[in-house]
C-alpha positions in Angstrom: -9.2 21.0 -54.5 -10.8 19.1 -51.7 -8.8 16.3 -50.2 -11.8 14.0 -49.9 -12.5 14.0 -53.7 -12.4 10.4 -54.9 -12.1 9.9 -58.6 -10.2 7.4 -60.8 -7.0 9.1 -61.8 -6.7 6.7 -64.7 -10.0 7.7 -66.2 -10.2 10.2 -69.1 -11.7 13.7 -68.5 -12.0 16.6 -70.9 -11.4 19.5 -68.5 -8.1 21.2 -69.1 -6.5 23.1 -66.2 -3.2 24.7 -65.4 -3.2 25.5 -61.7 -3.8 22.6 -59.4 -6.7 23.4 -57.1 -8.2 26.0 -59.6 -11.8 25.5 -60.6 -11.4 27.7 -63.7 -10.6 26.6 -67.2 -7.2 27.6 -68.2 -6.2 30.0 -71.0 -3.1 29.2 -73.1 0.0 30.4 -71.3 2.1 33.1 -72.8 5.2 32.1 -74.7 8.1 31.3 -72.5 11.5 29.7 -72.6 11.8 26.0 -72.5 14.8 23.8 -71.9 16.9 24.5 -75.0 15.4 26.6 -77.7 11.9 27.3 -78.8 8.7 28.9 -77.4 6.0 27.4 -75.3 3.9 27.0 -78.4 6.7 25.2 -80.2 6.9 22.5 -77.5 3.1 22.3 -77.4 3.2 21.1 -81.1 6.2 18.9 -80.7 5.8 17.4 -77.2 5.8 13.8 -78.4 9.1 14.4 -80.3 11.2 15.9 -77.6 12.3 14.7 -74.2 10.0 16.4 -71.7 12.7 15.9 -69.0 15.5 17.9 -70.6 14.3 19.1 -74.0 16.6 16.9 -76.1 15.5 16.1 -79.6 17.2 12.7 -79.4 14.0 10.8 -78.2 14.6 7.2 -77.2 11.3 6.2 -75.8 8.1 7.7 -74.3 7.7 9.0 -70.8 5.7 6.4 -68.8 3.7 8.8 -66.6 3.1 11.8 -68.9 2.6 12.4 -72.6 5.9 13.2 -74.2 9.2 11.7 -75.2 12.3 10.8 -73.2 15.9 10.6 -74.3 18.2 7.7 -73.3 20.1 9.5 -70.5 16.9 10.7 -68.9 15.5 7.2 -69.3 18.4 5.7 -67.4 18.0 8.4 -64.7 14.3 7.7 -64.4 14.9 3.9 -64.0 17.4 4.5 -61.2 15.6 7.3 -59.3 11.8 7.0 -59.5 11.5 4.7 -56.5 14.1 6.4 -54.3 12.8 7.8 -51.1 14.1 10.2 -48.5 13.9 9.5 -44.8 10.7 11.7 -44.6 8.9 9.1 -46.7 8.7 11.2 -49.9 10.3 10.4 -53.2 13.8 12.0 -53.6 13.4 13.3 -57.1 10.9 14.9 -59.4 8.4 12.4 -60.9 8.8 14.0 -64.3 12.6 14.4 -64.8 13.9 12.5 -61.7 16.1 15.4 -60.9 15.4 18.9 -59.6 16.9 20.9 -56.7 13.7 22.5 -55.2 10.7 20.2 -55.1 6.9 20.7 -54.6 5.5 17.9 -52.5 2.0 16.5 -53.1 -0.1 17.0 -50.0 -2.5 14.1 -50.7 -1.7 11.9 -47.6 -1.7 8.8 -49.8 0.8 10.3 -52.2 4.6 10.5 -51.9 5.5 12.3 -55.2 7.4 15.5 -55.8 7.9 17.8 -58.7 10.6 20.3 -59.5 10.0 24.0 -60.1 11.5 23.8 -63.6 9.3 21.0 -64.8 6.2 22.7 -63.4 7.0 26.1 -64.9 8.0 24.6 -68.2 5.2 22.2 -68.8 2.3 23.7 -66.9 3.0 27.4 -67.4 5.5 30.0 -66.5 5.2 31.1 -62.8 3.1 28.1 -61.9 5.6 26.8 -59.3 5.4 30.0 -57.3 1.6 30.0 -57.3 1.6 26.3 -56.2 4.2 27.0 -53.5 1.9 29.7 -52.1 -1.2 27.4 -52.0 -2.3 26.1 -48.6 -3.1 22.7 -50.1 -1.7 21.2 -53.3 -2.6 17.9 -55.1 -0.2 16.7 -57.7 -0.7 15.9 -61.4 -1.1 12.2 -60.8 -3.7 12.6 -58.1 -5.9 15.2 -59.8 -9.1 14.0 -61.3 -8.3 16.0 -64.5 -5.7 14.5 -66.9 -4.2 17.7 -68.2 -2.5 20.8 -66.7 -1.1 23.1 -69.4 1.1 21.0 -71.6 1.5 18.3 -68.9 -0.9 15.5 -69.6 -1.1 12.4 -67.5 -1.1 9.2 -69.5 -4.2 7.1 -69.4 -3.5 3.9 -67.5 -0.1 5.2 -66.4 0.5 2.4 -64.0 0.4 -0.1 -66.9 2.7 2.2 -68.9 5.1 2.3 -65.9 5.3 -1.4 -65.6 5.8 -1.9 -69.4 8.5 0.8 -69.3 10.5 -1.0 -66.7 10.0 -4.4 -68.3 11.2 -3.0 -71.6 13.9 -0.5 -70.7 15.7 -2.0 -67.6 18.9 -3.8 -68.5 18.6 -6.6 -66.0 15.1 -6.3 -64.7 13.8 -8.2 -61.7 10.1 -8.8 -62.0 8.5 -5.3 -61.9 4.9 -5.2 -60.6 2.3 -2.7 -61.6 1.8 -0.2 -58.8 -1.6 -0.3 -57.1 -4.2 2.6 -56.8 -4.6 3.9 -53.3 -8.2 2.6 -52.9 -7.2 -0.9 -53.9 -4.2 -1.3 -51.6 -4.5 -3.9 -48.9 -2.6 -4.3 -45.7 0.7 -6.1 -46.2 1.2 -9.7 -45.2 4.8 -10.6 -44.1 6.8 -13.8 -43.6 9.9 -13.0 -41.5 12.5 -15.7 -41.3 15.3 -15.7 -38.7 15.4 -11.9 -38.3 12.3 -10.0 -37.1 11.3 -6.8 -38.9 8.1 -6.0 -37.0 9.5 -2.9 -35.4 10.8 -1.4 -38.7 7.6 -2.1 -40.6 5.5 -0.7 -37.8 7.6 2.5 -37.7 6.9 2.9 -41.4 3.2 2.5 -41.0 2.8 -0.9 -42.6 1.9 -2.7 -39.4 0.0 -1.6 -36.4 -0.5 -3.2 -32.9 -4.1 -3.9 -33.6 -5.4 -7.0 -35.2 -6.8 -5.5 -38.4 -4.1 -3.8 -40.4 -1.3 -6.0 -41.7 0.0 -9.2 -40.2 3.4 -10.7 -39.7 4.5 -14.3 -39.3 7.9 -14.7 -37.7 9.9 -17.9 -37.6 13.3 -18.5 -36.1 13.7 -22.1 -37.3 12.2 -23.5 -40.5 13.8 -26.9 -40.4 10.4 -28.8 -40.3 8.4 -26.2 -42.3 6.9 -27.6 -45.5 4.9 -26.1 -48.4 1.6 -27.0 -46.8 2.5 -24.9 -43.7 3.4 -21.8 -45.7 0.2 -22.2 -47.8 -1.9 -22.3 -44.6 -0.2 -19.2 -43.1 -0.2 -17.2 -46.3 -0.6 -15.8 -48.8 2.3 -13.4 -48.2 3.3 -10.2 -49.9 6.8 -9.9 -48.5 9.3 -12.6 -47.4 12.3 -11.4 -45.4 15.2 -13.4 -44.1 18.6 -12.8 -42.7 21.7 -14.4 -41.2 22.3 -13.9 -37.5 24.0 -10.6 -36.5 27.8 -10.7 -35.9 28.5 -11.6 -32.3 25.3 -13.6 -31.8 25.3 -17.4 -31.4 24.5 -19.3 -34.6 22.6 -22.5 -34.3 23.4 -23.4 -37.9 26.3 -22.8 -40.3 25.9 -19.5 -42.1 25.1 -21.1 -45.5 22.1 -22.9 -43.9 20.2 -19.6 -43.7 20.7 -19.1 -47.5 19.4 -22.5 -48.4 16.5 -22.4 -46.1 15.4 -18.9 -47.1 15.5 -19.9 -50.8 13.5 -23.0 -50.0 10.8 -21.2 -48.1 10.8 -18.4 -50.7 9.7 -20.9 -53.3 6.8 -21.9 -51.2 5.7 -18.3 -50.5 5.9 -17.0 -54.1 2.6 -16.6 -55.9 1.9 -18.9 -58.9 3.7 -18.0 -62.2 1.8 -15.3 -64.1 0.1 -14.0 -61.0 -0.3 -10.1 -61.0 0.0 -10.1 -57.2 2.9 -7.9 -56.1 5.3 -10.0 -54.2 8.6 -8.9 -52.7 11.5 -10.5 -50.9 14.7 -9.5 -49.2 17.6 -11.5 -47.8 20.3 -9.8 -45.6 23.7 -11.1 -44.8 25.3 -9.7 -41.6 28.8 -10.3 -43.0 28.9 -13.9 -41.9 28.6 -15.7 -45.2 31.8 -17.2 -46.8 32.7 -16.4 -50.4 31.3 -19.8 -51.4 28.0 -19.0 -49.6 27.9 -15.6 -51.3 28.2 -17.2 -54.7 25.4 -19.7 -53.8 23.1 -16.9 -52.6 23.7 -14.9 -55.8 23.1 -17.9 -58.0 20.0 -19.0 -56.2 18.4 -15.6 -55.7 19.3 -14.6 -59.3 20.5 -11.1 -58.5 23.7 -9.5 -57.3 23.9 -8.2 -53.7 24.4 -4.6 -52.7 26.1 -3.3 -49.6 24.3 -1.0 -47.1 26.5 0.8 -44.7 26.1 2.7 -41.4 28.6 5.5 -41.9 29.3 8.0 -39.1 31.7 10.7 -40.1 34.3 8.8 -42.2 34.0 5.6 -40.2 31.9 2.6 -41.3 30.2 1.4 -38.1 28.3 -1.5 -39.6 27.3 -3.0 -43.0 25.1 -5.7 -44.5 24.8 -7.3 -47.9 21.3 -7.3 -49.4 19.6 -9.3 -52.1 16.1 -8.1 -53.0 13.6 -7.4 -55.7 12.2 -4.3 -54.0 12.5 -1.4 -56.5 15.5 1.0 -56.2 17.4 -1.1 -53.6 20.2 -1.4 -56.1 19.9 2.2 -57.3 20.6 3.7 -53.8 23.1 1.1 -52.7 24.8 0.2 -56.0 28.5 0.4 -55.0 29.8 -2.8 -53.4 32.4 -2.4 -50.7 35.5 -4.6 -51.3 35.5 -8.0 -49.8 38.7 -7.2 -47.9 37.1 -4.1 -46.4 34.0 -6.0 -45.3 36.2 -8.8 -43.8 38.1 -6.3 -41.7 34.8 -4.8 -40.6 33.4 -8.2 -39.7 36.5 -9.0 -37.6 36.3 -5.7 -35.8 32.6 -6.3 -35.1 33.3 -9.7 -33.6 35.7 -8.2 -31.1 33.2 -5.9 -29.6 29.8 -6.5 -28.1 26.8 -6.8 -30.5 25.5 -3.5 -31.8 22.3 -2.1 -30.4 21.4 -1.2 -33.9 20.3 -4.4 -35.6 20.6 -5.3 -39.3 16.9 -4.7 -39.9 17.4 -1.1 -38.9 20.0 -0.6 -41.6 17.6 -1.8 -44.3 14.4 -0.2 -43.0 14.2 2.6 -45.6 14.5 0.0 -48.4 10.9 -0.9 -47.6 9.6 2.6 -48.4 8.8 1.9 -52.1 6.3 -0.7 -50.9 4.0 2.3 -50.2 3.2 2.1 -53.9 1.7 -1.3 -53.5 0.4 -1.8 -49.9 -1.7 0.2 -47.5 0.1 2.1 -44.8 -1.4 3.6 -41.6 1.0 6.2 -40.4 2.6 9.2 -42.0 5.1 9.7 -39.1 8.4 8.4 -40.2 11.5 8.3 -38.1 14.3 10.1 -39.9 17.2 8.1 -38.7 18.2 4.7 -40.0 
């Protein structure tokens, strides 16, 4: 399959293939074991009534990306894991079952998805994973111009299905935006308040030094900024803010940064009902009081998570993060105790400021934005 082929992956086609990259029509695969009991033909006739992730007959909903059912436990796993990324910039789990130990990586430079051997062999055909692994170039099932490979059939308008799935199934959903096809993605426009994230976004490929791709507006003080100013600078796709790092001089009380971020965030948001993907993040460098934390959680309408820099068994640094970026809560769901964070903050204040800033700790949280905005580099730094 040529890398330069440009076709709408949400369009319907009639060609049925099994092997990615093969130009030949497929023949039905020989019967083979599936998760649980039953032959390949059995699952072919009951695909909508079983979970394509694990084979369970207790179907709770439909898989948002591919034709077939999904049980409740696999639904929960999918909600938590689909937008999780490794440091290399690829998704951490299989796009079908959101598990898998050995993963096949899509080699389309605009795709970050992976698929486990078991799903590929089960749904596409026995032995397919080995054949794909031996190929010099492989394009995944969501990037192919053909909707079907063996039993695995991509849903038509799967991006719409994915958004509806999150809106319907997530327990406490933040606003979930429909992912954007590669050819429609635009450079990201960023408003950075108090803390600068230019270096981190540049290292992820969202910004370049030139004038064309992406742009970032950074402000240290927003005291006199009004809605008209933000409208003139914008529109923005991402609004970021943070409290000063521990050990640095604060020009304002810590709570001031929460109130000002929330105020500017209201100016930067798109109008209600707008389909424009819009993301935000606020980072506390362990300087907010308990009262400030309650205010931030109430105003931002979501609970914070704690992101830590752990070396060996020692926590070197940590930040609290409020955000609507997908999977931030999934990867960093366990909150460290207030007492532990207070001790860490006291320890940090006794030493010189860390060379590693707070923005570096949250850098990989921005990787899910690759589903929404254009990026210009595939070289990712592996360290936080």
